[in-house]
N, C-alpha and C positions, 0 to 999 in steps of 0.2 A: 158225865153229867145222869143225872138219876133223875132228874123232871121231866113231864109228861109238858109235850109240845103246847099246851093251853094251857099252860101256868106262870103266872106271874115272872118268878124267879127264872124259868126259864126263855121266856120274853126279854127281861133282862141282860141277859148271858150274852143272845142271841144279836141284841141290839148293840152292844159292846163292844163299838167300831169305832176307834178314831179317824179320822181324816184329814192328813198336815198339807199343806198346799205351800207354795211357793208364793210369796209376796213380792210385789216390785222392787223392794227396796230390802230384800233380804236375800244371802247366801243361794242359788239356783242351785235347787232338785226336784226329784220327781215325784208328782203327788204321792204318798204314803197313803193306804190305807191300813190301822192297827188293830188287832185283834184287843183286846182289855179284860180276857178271861182270868187273866195274871197280871199283876202291875209289870209295865213293861218300863225298859232305862232307856233316856234320848242320851245319847254320847256322840262322841269321835271317834270313826272308824279305828280298828289298830287291827295287830297281825291275823285275829282268827273272826273276830269282827267286822263281818263287812256289809256296804249299804246294801238294803234290798227295799223291793215294794210295799213290805209286808213288816218291817222293824224302825227300828229309831237310833238310829245306825247314821251318821252323814258324815261324809268326806270335806270336813270343816273346818282348819285351823282353831279356829277363837272356841269350839265346843271345847269342855274337856272329857274325858273318857266316863266320867259318870256324870252330866251334867243335870239331871232331872231324873224325877220317875215321876209316870200317870198310871193312874189307872181309874175305874169304875167301880164304885160304890153308892150306892143306896140312892142310884139312880140319877149318879152326877159323874163326868170327868173332872177328877182330879189330879193337879199338877203339881212337885213339889222339889224344889231348887235342892240338887247336893254339891252343886260348885260353894265350896266355903267363900267366896267371893259374894256371893248374891244372896246370900243366907240374914235374916233381920232377925 
């Protein structure tokens, strides 16, 4: 990153973390802190992609491998479904 620590783009990059928390009616998982310096895939675990506290991979059979993508843009967190069942 070539931005200096006081710049607006530097602050945006450093604050682009999404926290995913398990809700009472959801599949159980440990809280995730995911950096959004680049788009992040949300999906089911497969051979090489395993769940971790800093990624969007889940051990959940109801998710597709490429369920969604989440990213940070213009001060907002964005999410887009990539599963064909849920596209509108």
